[in-house]
C-alpha positions as CSV (number, residue, x, y, z in Angstrom):
1,X,143.0,40.9,118.6
2,X,146.1,40.7,116.4
3,X,144.2,39.7,113.2
4,X,141.5,42.4,113.7
5,X,144.2,44.9,114.1
6,X,145.8,43.9,110.8
7,X,142.5,43.8,109.0
8,X,141.6,47.4,110.4
9,X,145.1,48.7,109.5
10,X,144.6,47.3,105.9
11,X,141.4,48.9,105.6
12,X,142.9,52.4,106.8
13,X,145.7,52.1,104.4
14,X,143.6,50.9,101.3
15,X,145.5,47.5,100.8
16,X,143.6,44.2,100.2
17,X,144.2,41.3,102.6
18,X,144.9,38.2,100.6
19,X,145.6,36.1,103.5
20,X,146.2,36.2,107.3
21,X,147.4,33.3,109.4
22,X,148.4,32.9,113.1
23,X,149.6,30.1,115.3
24,X,147.1,28.9,117.9
25,X,146.8,28.7,121.6
26,X,145.6,25.7,123.9
27,X,142.2,26.6,125.2
28,X,141.9,23.5,127.3
29,X,144.3,23.7,130.2
30,X,147.7,22.0,130.0
31,X,146.7,19.2,127.6
32,X,149.1,18.4,124.8
33,X,148.3,18.9,121.1
34,X,148.9,15.9,118.9
35,X,150.2,15.5,115.3
36,X,151.1,18.6,113.3
37,X,149.3,20.8,115.9
38,X,152.1,20.3,118.2
39,X,154.2,22.7,116.2
40,X,151.5,25.3,115.7
41,X,150.6,25.9,119.2
42,X,152.2,29.0,120.8
43,X,154.4,28.4,123.9
44,X,154.9,30.4,127.0
45,X,158.6,30.7,127.9
46,X,159.9,30.7,131.4
47,X,159.6,34.5,131.8
48,X,155.9,34.4,130.7
49,X,156.5,35.8,127.2
50,X,154.8,34.5,124.0
51,X,156.0,35.2,120.5
52,X,153.0,35.1,118.2
53,X,153.8,35.2,114.5
54,X,151.1,36.5,112.1
55,X,151.7,35.7,108.4
56,X,150.2,38.2,106.1
57,X,149.8,38.8,102.3
58,X,148.5,42.2,101.2
59,X,147.9,43.7,97.8
60,X,148.1,47.4,96.9
61,X,149.9,50.4,95.3
62,X,153.4,50.9,96.6
63,X,152.4,53.9,98.5
64,X,149.6,52.2,100.2
65,X,151.8,49.1,101.0
66,X,154.5,51.3,102.4
67,X,151.9,52.9,104.7
68,X,150.6,49.6,105.8
69,X,154.1,48.3,106.9
70,X,155.0,51.7,108.5
71,X,151.7,51.7,110.6
72,X,152.2,48.0,111.4
73,X,155.7,48.7,112.7
74,X,154.1,51.7,114.9
75,X,151.1,49.8,116.4
76,X,150.4,50.2,120.0
77,X,151.5,46.3,120.5
78,X,155.1,45.4,120.7
79,X,155.4,43.9,117.2
80,X,158.2,43.3,114.9
81,X,158.1,43.1,110.9
82,X,159.9,40.1,109.6
83,X,160.7,38.5,106.3
84,X,159.0,41.0,103.9
85,X,159.0,40.1,100.2
86,X,157.4,42.3,97.4
87,X,156.6,41.4,93.7
88,X,155.0,43.7,91.2
89,X,151.7,42.3,89.7
90,X,152.4,41.2,86.1
91,X,150.4,43.0,83.3
92,X,149.8,46.1,85.3
93,X,149.4,49.2,83.5
94,X,152.2,51.7,84.0
95,X,151.3,54.1,86.8
96,X,148.8,51.9,88.3
97,X,151.1,48.9,89.3
98,X,150.0,46.9,92.4
99,X,152.4,45.4,94.7
100,X,151.9,41.9,96.3
101,X,153.6,41.8,99.7
102,X,154.2,38.8,101.9
103,X,155.6,39.0,105.5
104,X,155.5,38.2,109.1
105,X,154.7,40.2,112.0
106,X,155.9,38.9,115.5
107,X,153.8,40.0,118.4
108,X,155.2,39.8,121.9
109,X,152.7,39.1,124.7
110,X,153.3,38.8,128.3
111,X,151.3,36.3,130.4
112,X,151.3,37.0,134.2
113,X,151.9,33.9,136.4
114,X,148.1,33.6,137.2
115,X,147.3,33.1,133.5
116,X,150.1,30.5,132.6
């Protein structure tokens, strides 16, 4: 759901998605992940909240990137933009500069007791 929303948002604001990555969830009951996966599995806190971080990299003109960030912040999900960095693409023709933007969106999801 989160990745699909970001892809749709990118399409609607005319930015190109370079990459998206999000942490995982355990699909098999309460079994433990092993190795490096232990750090990638999202954890439910004592109140039933999950904070899911989605890392993104998008590419577009400054106005398009600005629209993308504004709309991401105003989505119909509780989400917070974190750690945004922008860099101008070298060699661009003046007036058609594109900006590469890296950042994180943190989504807050509540799991009712029956789903924990």
